[in-house]
C-alpha positions, 0 to 999 in steps of 0.5 A: 509308287505311281504317285511318286513317279509323277513328280519330276526328278529336278523338283525345286521343292522338297517334302519331309518324310515323317516317321508316321508315314514310314510307320504306316507303311510298315504296319500295312506290310505287317498286316498283309496289305503290301508284300515285303517286296512292295515295301522294298521297291517303295523304299528304293524309290524313296531313298534315291529321291533328293526331293524327299528329306529324311531329317529323322535318323530313324527314318533314314536308317530304316529306309536304307535297310529296306532299300538294301536287302542284299547288304542289310538282310531280309525284312521279316515280321520281327524286323517290322515290329522292331521298327514300328516300336522304334518309331513309337519311341519319339526319340529321333536319334 
């Protein structure tokens, strides 16, 4: 989060948010390196950035669900495992 905050909002350049990046964050949360609350805050910060591109539909969907727990429901270990499995399929649609 701190590193993300260092980038300006009006950045001309963008970066691609890849499935492997999301998978790593989900796995780290599953093993307790981060709390679900940390993961939610991280997803909220990513979702609002226009300079972070999410061309993979799975990534967009998971980030949206994570960033909107009131609307989409809470995240738990079962959901984390399902998302990790989904990202392992290699099928972006």
